[in-house]
N, C-alpha and C positions, 0 to 999 in steps of 0.2 A: 504494500500500500504506499503511495506517495505521500510526500509531506503535505500537510494542510497549508494552502497558499495564504500569505497574508493580505488581508483586505483592508484598505484605508476607508473607514466609513464614519458616521456621525459619532459613534462611541469612542472610537480611536482618537478623533479630534478632541472630544471632551476630556478624555484621560490625559492627553498632552497639555491641554490648557490648565486643567485642575492641578496637575502635577507641577507645572511651571509656576503657578500662583503659590503653592505650597513651598516650593523651593525657594522662590524669591522673597516671600514674606514671613516664612518660619524657619526653614532649614538654614539658609544662608545667615539670617541675622543671629540665630542661636549659636552657629558655628563660629561666627566672627566674635560674639561675645565671650564664649568659652576659650578661644585662642587668645583673645587680648588679655585674659588673665594671666597668661604666661609672658607677657611683655613688661619689661621694666620701664616705667614712664619717664625716668630721668635719663636713660640712655637709648631707648627704643630698641634694645637688644632682648633676645629671648633670655628669660631668667625665671627662677622660682622664688624671687624675692617677695612677691605679694603673698604667695601661700606661706612663706617663712614667717611673714609679719603676722599673717592671720593665725597660724597654729603655734606661733611663738608667744602669743600674748593671751593670758587667761581672759581678759576683757572680751575678746572675740570668740574663744572656743567655748566660754560659757553659754553663748548664744545658742549653739548646736544643742546642748543639754536643755536649755530653756524651751526651744521650739519643740523638741521631742516631748518634754515633760508636759507642756500645754496640750499638745496634740494627743497624747495618749490619755491624759486625764479627762480631757473633753469628750474624747471618743467613748471611753468606759462610762462616764456619766450619762451621755446622750443615749447610748445602748440601753442602760438600765431604765431611764425615765421614758424614753420613746417606746420600748417594747412593751412596758407595763401599760402605758396608756393605750397603745394599739390593741393589746390583748383585752383590756377592759371594755373599750369601745366596740370591738369587733365580735365579742362573745357574750357580752351582757347587755340588757336593755338600759342603757344610759340615757336619761332624758336630756333632750335638747342637743343630740349628737352633731346635727347640721350646724348649730350655732358654735359648738366647740370647734368644728373643722374650719369655720370662718375665721376664728380667732387664730388658730395655728397657722392658717395660710397667711393671714395678716402679719404675724410675727416673722414668718419665714421670708415674706416678700420684700421687706425693707432691708437695706444694707446693715452690717454689724456695727459700723461705726456710728450709726444713729443710735442703736442700743448703748454703745459706749457713752456717747454724749448725754444721753437721757439719764443714765445712772449717775453721771457727774452732776447733773442738775439735781438729782435726788440725794445722793450720798457723798458727793464731792466735799471738799473742805468747807465750801459756803453752800452747800446744798440744802434743799428745802427740808428734807427729812433729818439731815444732820443738825441744822440750826433748831429744829423743833426739840429734838431730844437734848441738845446742848442747853437749851433754856431749862430743861428738867433736871440738868446735871448728869445726863447720861452721855458717855462718850462712845460712839459707834465705831466699828472696825473700818479701816480705810478701803476705799474702792479701787485705789490705784495698786498696780503691780499684779503679781500672779493670780491672786484670788479674783480680782476684778475682771481680768481677761477671761478667765475660766467661766465666771458667771455670765459674762455677756455671750460668750461663744455657745455656752451649753444651752442657754435659753433660745438661742436663735436655731441652732443646728439640730436639736433633738427632733425637730419637725421632719427631717429627712428620714429618721429611723422610723417615726410614726407612720409616715406614708408608705414607705416601702414595705414594712411589716404588715400593716393593715391590708395592703394589696395582696401580700402573700397568703394571709390567713384566709382572704376570700377564696383562694384557689385550692385550699385543703379539703380533701375529700372527708366529710364528717364520718363516714362509715369506717374509716381507719380508726378514728378516736372512740367511736362506739364500740368496735371489736375489742379494742385494748381494755375499755371499762368492763365489758362482759366477761373478760378473763380475769377480773378482780383488780385492775389498776385503779388506784384512787384518783380522783380530779387533779390534785397537785402533781402527783407522780405522772400522770397522763401528759400535763403541760410540759414537764421537764423531759420526759423520755420520747413522747411522740411529737407534740406540736412544735416545741423549739427546733428539733432536727429538721423538720419538714420546712420551716421558714428560714432556716439558717443560710441558705445561698442569698436570699434577698436582705437579710440582716447583715451578712458580710459585705454585700455590695454598698449597703447604705453606710456602714461603718468605715468602708474605704473612702467614700465621698466626704464624710464628716472629717476623717483624719487629714486628707489632702486640702480641704478647705481651710481647716484651722491652722495647718502648718504654713500655708500660704498667706494668711490673713495679715493685712498691713494696717488698716484704719484703726482697729481696736487697740492693738499694742502701741501704736503711734499716739493715740489720745490719752490712754490710761495707763500704759506700761510704765512710764517714768524710767526708773532705774532697772527695770526688768527687761533686759535686751533680748530681742528675738532676731533671727536671719533676715526676714524682709525689711525691718527697720534698718538694720545694719547696711544692707544694700543701699536703700534710699539715702541714708545719711552720707555714705561714702561718695555716692554719685552726685548728690545735691548739697554737699557740704558748705558750710558757711565760709570756710577758708578756701574754697575753690573745689571743683570736682576732681576726684581721683578715679577716673573711669576704669582704669586698669585693676585697681584694687578692689573696686565694686564688682568688677567682672570676676575676680577671683573668688570673691565671697558667693557670687551667683553660681560659679562652677561648682562649689562645695554644696550649695543648696539644691541645685538640679541633680548633681550625682546622688546626694541623699534621698530626696524625694523620689528619683527614678528606682533606686534600689528597693525602697519601701513599697512603691506602686506595683512593681512587678512581682515582689514577693506576695503581696497581698492578693494580686490578681491570680497568682498560681494557686494560692490556698482556695480562693473563691472557685476557680475552675475545678479543683479536685473535688469540691464538696457539692458542686452544681448538679441538679438533675431536674427533670421536668415532671409536672403534675397535671393530670387531667381530671376534672372532677365535674360530674353532672349536677350534683347538688352542692349548696354552700352551707357553711356553719350557721345554724339558726340561733339567734340572740336569745339567751335565756333570761328570764325575769330574776331580778336581785332585790331581796328584802332585808328589812332589819339593819342591824348595826353595820353589816357588810355593805349595804347599799349606801349608807352615810359616808362610809370611809371612801368607797370607789368614787362617789360623786365630789367629795371634798378633794380627792387627789386629782381627778381630771379636770375639774373646774379651776382649782388652785393653780395647777401648772399652766393652763391655758391663759388664765388671767394674769399670772405673773410674767408669762413670756410676752404678752401684749402690752404690759405696763409701760415700757419705754415709748411705744407709739402713742400711747394715750397722753403720757407726759409731754411729748413734743407738741401735739395738738392743743393741750390746754396752755402750755407756757407761751405758745405762739401769740395768745390772746392776752397775756399778763403784761402789766406796765413794767417798764425797766428803769433802773437808775444805774447808768454805767453797765457793769457786767453783773448787776444784781437784779433779781425780780422783787418787785415791791407790790404791796396790795392794790387790787383794782384791776379792771380789764381795759384794754385799749387795742386799737389797731396800728398803733405807732410802729411795731415791728414790721408788719407788712409794708407801711408807707416808706420807711427807711430803706427797705430792701426791694422796693417795687421795681426799679430799673434793673437790678440784678436778676430778680425773679423772671422778668420778661425776656432779657437776652439769653439767660441760662436755660430756661424752659425751651425757647426756640431751638437753641443748639441741641439740647437733649433730644427733642423730638426729631429733629432733621437728621442728626447723626444716627439716632437709634432706628429710625425707619429705613434709612439707607443700609444701614448695617443688617437689619433683619431680613430685608428682601434678598440681599446678597448671601446671608447665612442660609436661608431656605434654599435658594438655587444650588449653592455648593453642596449643602447636606443631602439633597435629593439625588444630585449626580453621583456624589461619592458613595452613597448608600447603594444605588444601583449597580455602580461599577464593582463594589465590594461583594455583593450578594449574587449578581447575574452575570458578571463579566470577569470572573476570576482569572488572573494571570500574574506574571512577576511583578508588572509595574503596579497593579492595583494592590497587590499583597504588600508591596513597599509603601504604598499610599496608606494602607491600614496602620502601618507602624508610625508613619509621620502624624497621623491624627490623634495619636497618643499624647504628642508634645503639650497640648494645652493643659492636659492633667498634671503634668509635672513642672509647669512654669508659673511661678506666681506673677501677679499683674505688674509689679514694680520691676521684675526682671524682664518681662515682655517689653515694657516701656523703654528700658535702657537698651535692649536689642534693637528695637526699631530706630532709636535716636542714633545709635553708633552706625547703623547701615545707611540711613536715609537723611543724614545731616550734611553730606557733600555730594558733589556731582558724581555720576551722571543723573541720579534720581534724587531730588531734594524734596522731602515731604515734611521735615520738622517745621512746627509752627502752623501747619495747616490742619484743616478739618480731615483730610484724607488720611493721615497718619492716625488719628483717634478712631476713625471708622475701621481702619485695618486692624487696630488693636481690639476693637469691639468684636469683630468678626472672628479673629483667632482665639480670643479668650472665651466666647460663649457659643461657638460652633458646636461643641460636643453634645449639648442638651438636644438640639434639633436633629443632629446626626444619629444619636442613639435612638430616639423615638422613630426616625425614618427607617433605620435598619431594622428594627423590631417589627414594624408594620409590613415592611416588604417581605419578611420571611413568611407572613400569614397569608400572602396573596400568591396564588397559584400562577406560574408562568404561562399556563395553558390559555388564560384569558387574553393575554397579550399576543399569544401565537394565533389565537383564533382571529383577532383583528388583522393581523398580517396576511393570514390566509385569504381573508376576504378582500385583499387588495390594498390595505393600508401600508405605508412605508414604516420601517421599524420605528423611527423617531416619532412619527404621527401615532402610532399604536401607543407608545409609551406615554406621550402627553395626554392623549385622549382617554386611555384605558388605565394604565398602571398608576399614573400620577394622580388621577382623579380618586382612585381607590386608596391612595396613600394619604390623601388630605387630612382625614381626621387624626392619624397618627402624628402627621407633620405638625399639626395645630398644637398638639400637647406639648411637644418640644419647643415649638416656636414661642409660645407664650412664656415658657421659663427662660428661654433666650432673651426675649423682649424685656422681661421684668429685670433680669440681671444686667442687661445692657444699660438700661436707664439709671441703674444704681451703681454701676462701675465706678470705683474710685481710684485704686492703687495705680493702674496704667495711665488713666486720664491725669492724674496729679503730676506725673513726670512729663507728660506730653502736651499739656495744654499751654496756650498763651492767653493774653488778656481777651482776645476776640474769640477764643474756641472754649471758653470755660462752660462746664456743664453744672447741673443742679448739684450733683454730689460733690464736686470740687467746691462750689459756693459754699455749701454747708460746712465743709471742712475748713475752709478759709476763715469763715465767720467764727467758728469755734476756737480756732487757733489764736484769733485776735481777742478773745473774750466777749464777742458780740452775741451773747446767748439768745437774745429775743430775736435778732435778725436771722440767727441760724435756725431757730425754731420755726419761724415763719417760712423759710425756704424748704426746710425739711418737711413741713406739713404739705406744701405743694408737691414735693417729690412722692410723698406717700399717696396723696390724692391721685396722683398720675398713675401709681402702681394699682391702687383699688380699681380705678376706671377701666384700666387695661384688663384685670382679671374678670371684672363684670361683663365687659364687652365679650371676652372669650367665652365665658359660661353661657351668655345670651346666645352668641353665634353658633355654639356647638350643642346647645340644648342640654348642657351638662348641669347637674345639680351638685355634683362632687368633683373636687380636684384629685386626680390621681396621678402617680408617677411610675 
């Protein structure tokens, strides 16, 4: 049998275009960043000086331990809190479950640095709660440092565990649990021995997402970390230092961080793949009534956690309407914070929507094409593309911003200071959400539907757009809304890439907090959260969904 002849068609062209874009905006910038870590800034020669400086000083090496300590602590706490909440709401008749989910979504959809800022308002040195108890002669623990970072990230990220585990519990065949109970297994033992192993793949996937998000988080540690140094903050300060940028040293720290996160990512992915299996269930677990003291405890836990996690958002909304005196909130309500920040709100809202909308359109197109190539057009190049799409998982926003500046700050392609470089950062950073959902839904679509359209005379590309793409739309929408919400809330990359004319809402909030203008920060942050809520409401209305699932 002769060799299969190479045919240049639409999908070959798409493969080349997509691979070129990834190579230009992801592979090359990352390679240049990592290589620059080995350059001595004083001589321009190859050297290990930057790494010797980093590993030779405890000031820097402690940041590795701090980052891992925070990520491990947050992951453990979120797994405990989120799994218990998912179990209670999925297996018992908890009143107001829809309202609880709205609260959890609300807490999840706003950026972590807003949570950090809100806790400063409440429990900071001059916080509302701090002052209240100080007047009673009671001194509260500080919100700054390790404990504050863990509090903020845990209350935000447990929602990932909750949604993933809730979705997994829905797929569990109740007959398996009933069979074990009929053999004498107690309800508690049934949960430990049967239910948890069945949902373990989803739990591990969610835990991986929590771990990678917390180790790459920049805004929380920057706002309330103070002396508790973590790797993303070190990278930012080395690159944007007050005494001048040390890009090569920042690149060396970034190299360490990328190597660390890559090893942890692939290790956890290996464990997840070893534990993964598929479940098919005709029936779903029926919610059992819960009464008495157990019902009281269950409702206190579920509502307490949901309300506590949404407290920062409520704080921002309320304080946006409080009167201010300098950096302090005083008695009485006013719209002064909105008036003082109105020009900033208008310009940054316009930028946020324009950049976000442009990015999300391109994210959807790229995700759909990459998903199709990965699932239906497997070859050496598309397999390599699969590896490249892992990069956004292991690159923090601050590192991505530095990567793009190093590559596109000189000829032949100057993008620094423009809206284009921020849009590129948005696309790279938030593509995985839409890509993952697109791949998932494509696996559920039989190739025979597309083949039938081709057999009736449609061209392959027309069959794809008219048949397969339309069938993919519901799955694409789920990932796209997550990409959109995280795009408009993006801070770490934007903070490095923005200029006066390309400032976004999240950057404006951070700027105002850094200056101590808490009233203006609250006003801008409330607009950002309103944007997030409207986006989610439009999504649910358009899809006819009553619940958000991941």
